[in-house]
C-alpha positions in Angstrom: 39.2 12.6 -2.7 42.8 12.5 -3.8 45.5 9.8 -3.9 49.0 10.9 -4.8 51.9 8.7 -5.7 55.5 9.5 -6.6 57.2 7.7 -9.5 58.9 5.3 -7.2 55.4 4.1 -6.0 55.5 6.0 -2.6 52.1 7.3 -1.5 52.3 10.9 -0.1 49.8 13.3 1.3 48.2 15.3 -1.6 47.9 18.3 0.7 51.7 18.5 1.4 54.1 20.6 -0.7 55.5 18.6 -3.7 57.2 21.0 -6.1 59.7 23.8 -5.6 58.4 27.3 -6.3 61.0 27.6 -9.1 59.8 24.4 -10.9 59.3 25.3 -14.5 55.9 23.6 -14.5 54.8 26.0 -11.8 56.3 29.2 -13.3 55.7 28.6 -17.0 53.4 25.6 -17.4 56.5 23.9 -18.9 55.4 20.2 -18.8 53.0 17.6 -20.0 50.2 15.5 -18.6 47.6 12.8 -19.3 44.3 11.9 -17.7 43.1 8.3 -17.7 39.8 6.8 -16.6 40.1 4.0 -14.2 37.0 1.9 -13.7 36.8 -0.9 -11.2 40.6 -0.9 -10.8 41.2 -1.2 -14.5 42.8 1.8 -16.4 41.3 2.4 -19.8 43.7 2.9 -22.7 46.8 3.1 -20.5 49.1 2.1 -23.3 47.8 4.8 -25.8 48.0 7.4 -23.0 51.6 6.6 -22.2 52.4 6.6 -25.9 50.9 10.1 -26.1 52.8 11.2 -23.1 56.0 10.1 -24.7 55.1 11.8 -28.0 54.4 15.1 -26.1 57.7 14.8 -24.3 59.4 14.4 -27.7 57.7 17.5 -29.1 58.6 19.4 -26.0 62.2 18.2 -26.2 62.1 17.3 -22.5 63.4 14.3 -20.6 60.7 11.8 -19.5 61.0 9.2 -16.8 60.9 5.6 -18.0 57.5 4.0 -18.8 58.0 1.6 -15.9 58.0 4.5 -13.5 54.6 5.8 -14.7 53.1 2.3 -14.6 54.4 1.8 -11.0 53.0 5.2 -9.9 49.7 4.5 -11.6 49.4 1.1 -9.9 50.2 2.6 -6.5 47.3 5.0 -6.9 45.0 2.2 -8.1 46.0 0.0 -5.2 45.2 2.8 -2.6 42.0 4.1 -4.1 38.8 3.5 -2.1 37.0 1.4 -4.7 34.1 0.4 -2.4 32.9 4.0 -2.3 34.2 5.4 -5.6 34.1 2.8 -8.4 35.7 5.2 -10.9 38.5 7.7 -10.8 40.4 10.1 -13.0 44.1 9.2 -12.9 46.3 12.2 -13.8 50.0 11.7 -14.8 52.0 14.9 -14.7 55.6 15.7 -15.6 57.4 19.0 -15.6 60.8 20.0 -17.0 62.2 20.4 -13.5 63.6 23.4 -11.7 64.6 26.6 -13.4 68.4 26.6 -14.0 68.6 22.9 -13.1 70.1 20.0 -15.0 66.8 19.1 -16.8 65.8 16.3 -14.4 62.0 16.1 -14.7 59.5 16.0 -11.8 56.5 13.8 -12.0 53.6 12.2 -10.1 50.4 10.3 -10.5 47.2 11.4 -8.8 43.8 9.9 -8.6 40.8 12.2 -8.3 37.1 11.7 -7.8 34.9 12.3 -10.8 32.7 15.3 -10.3 28.9 15.5 -10.6 29.1 17.9 -13.6 31.1 15.3 -15.6 28.6 12.6 -14.8 25.8 14.9 -15.9 27.5 15.5 -19.2 27.8 11.7 -19.7 24.1 11.1 -19.2 22.3 14.3 -20.3 24.6 15.4 -23.2 26.0 18.8 -23.8 25.5 22.1 -25.5 28.5 23.6 -27.3 29.6 26.8 -29.0 32.0 27.0 -31.9 35.0 29.3 -31.2 37.8 30.3 -33.6 41.2 28.9 -32.6 43.0 31.4 -34.9 45.2 28.8 -36.7 45.1 27.3 -40.2 44.8 23.4 -40.2 48.3 23.2 -41.8 50.1 25.3 -39.2 51.4 22.4 -37.2 53.7 21.4 -40.1 54.8 25.0 -40.7 55.2 25.9 -37.0 55.9 22.8 -34.9 57.1 25.1 -32.0 53.5 25.9 -31.4 53.2 22.4 -29.9 49.6 22.1 -31.2 49.5 18.3 -30.9 51.3 18.1 -27.5 49.3 17.7 -24.3 51.1 20.4 -22.3 50.4 21.9 -18.9 49.8 25.3 -20.6 46.1 25.1 -20.6 45.2 28.8 -20.0 43.8 29.3 -23.5 41.7 26.1 -23.2 40.3 27.1 -19.9 39.6 30.6 -21.2 37.6 29.1 -24.0 35.6 27.0 -21.5 34.8 30.2 -19.5 33.6 31.8 -22.7 31.3 28.9 -23.3 29.9 29.2 -19.8 29.4 32.9 -20.4 27.3 32.1 -23.5 25.3 29.5 -21.6 26.9 26.4 -23.1 28.7 23.4 -21.6 31.5 22.9 -24.1 33.6 24.4 -27.0 34.3 23.1 -30.5 37.3 24.9 -31.9 37.4 25.8 -35.6 40.3 26.6 -37.9 40.7 29.7 -40.0 39.4 27.8 -43.1 36.2 27.0 -41.2 37.1 23.3 -40.6 36.4 21.6 -37.3 39.4 21.0 -35.0 38.7 19.7 -31.4 37.3 20.7 -28.0 39.6 22.1 -25.3 39.6 18.7 -23.6 37.9 16.5 -26.1 37.9 15.0 -29.6 35.0 15.8 -32.0 33.3 12.8 -33.6 30.4 13.0 -36.1 28.2 10.3 -37.7 27.1 10.4 -41.3 25.0 7.3 -41.9 27.0 4.3 -40.8 30.3 6.3 -41.0 32.1 7.9 -38.1 34.4 10.8 -38.8 37.0 12.7 -36.8 39.6 15.4 -37.6 43.1 14.2 -38.4 45.9 15.0 -35.9 47.8 16.6 -38.7 45.4 19.6 -38.4 47.1 20.4 -35.1 45.0 18.5 -32.6 45.7 15.7 -30.1 45.2 12.1 -31.2 42.2 11.0 -29.2 42.5 7.9 -27.1 38.7 7.6 -26.4 37.9 8.3 -30.0 40.5 5.7 -31.0 38.8 3.1 -28.8 35.4 4.0 -30.2 36.6 3.7 -33.8 38.3 0.4 -33.0 35.0 -1.1 -31.8 32.9 0.5 -34.5 35.1 -1.0 -37.2 34.7 -4.5 -35.7 30.9 -3.9 -35.7 30.8 -3.1 -39.4 30.9 0.7 -39.2 33.1 2.7 -41.5 35.5 5.2 -39.9 37.3 8.1 -41.5 39.9 10.5 -40.2 39.5 13.5 -42.4 38.8 17.3 -42.4 35.2 18.4 -42.4 33.6 21.9 -42.3 31.7 23.4 -39.5 28.5 23.0 -41.5 28.8 19.2 -41.1 28.1 19.6 -37.4 24.6 20.7 -38.2 24.0 18.3 -41.1 25.3 15.1 -39.5 23.3 12.3 -37.9 25.0 12.9 -34.5 27.9 14.8 -32.9 29.9 13.6 -29.9 32.7 14.9 -27.8 35.0 12.1 -26.7 37.3 12.4 -23.7 38.8 10.0 -21.2 36.7 10.9 -18.2 33.5 12.3 -19.8 33.6 9.4 -22.2 31.4 9.9 -25.4 29.1 12.8 -24.6 26.4 13.5 -27.1 26.0 17.1 -28.3 22.4 18.3 -28.6 22.9 22.0 -29.2 25.5 24.0 -31.1 25.6 27.8 -31.1 22.1 27.9 -29.7 20.7 25.6 -32.5 19.4 22.1 -31.7 21.0 19.4 -33.8 20.1 15.8 -34.4 20.6 13.8 -31.1 19.0 10.5 -31.6 18.8 8.6 -28.3 19.0 5.1 -30.0 22.1 6.1 -32.0 23.7 7.5 -28.9 23.0 4.3 -27.0 24.6 2.3 -29.8 27.7 4.5 -29.9 28.1 4.1 -26.1 27.7 0.3 -26.4 30.4 0.3 -29.0 32.8 2.2 -26.8 32.1 0.1 -23.7 32.5 -3.1 -25.6 36.2 -2.6 -25.5 36.2 -3.2 -21.7 
């Protein structure tokens, strides 16, 4: 199931051609995107997602349509989604730099997509993960901003290659590590660990995306009396912590039960509490 809207709010056939063959998003992956969970007609963390879209555009030095246009397109998709049969959807916002040799006018759209069975499985059953080297030091973002490490770009070939490597190793997900052995992020998720009543996640300054779902979880946890920290931590902490989760907009807060073939702590009661905290935002 797909529902596609242009930025003026027009609903179009998702099977029909939309971009020119010489669009830079098609030829070079030169663009940005966001994916938002919409549950029962209500988009989750829409503001933070649009903030991150704007930040990505700034890092990419590309023009971005006005925020009102994205909100209009998103609402058009929401209004035309078959909620009676699909109570949740993944809403993708996509923007490219435009055509090669053009004037820089961006192209964008919003598209609603059905959430797949594998994603729902990961929510309920948890995931296994492998650690893979990303090949960067945690301070490289400051030294080499042109690597766009904290921008959510369309250039996802490396991330998808990492996911294929995980599958080849019999795992569901990947946790990237830096050259100093510290934990970074997943290809499509933020890593969260629990140490007692403290939740920790890696700082965006290490060259990762600022997590929207992780941010919502931390917001609720702080209100409930938990301590939260945004700080570097070593790979060894994954095996020593009281729980590990991969937070993403559509998979939500998925518990990790196995890393590199080793079972780690995955307490069901703690996982239920973490999920209740996240859901309390909505």
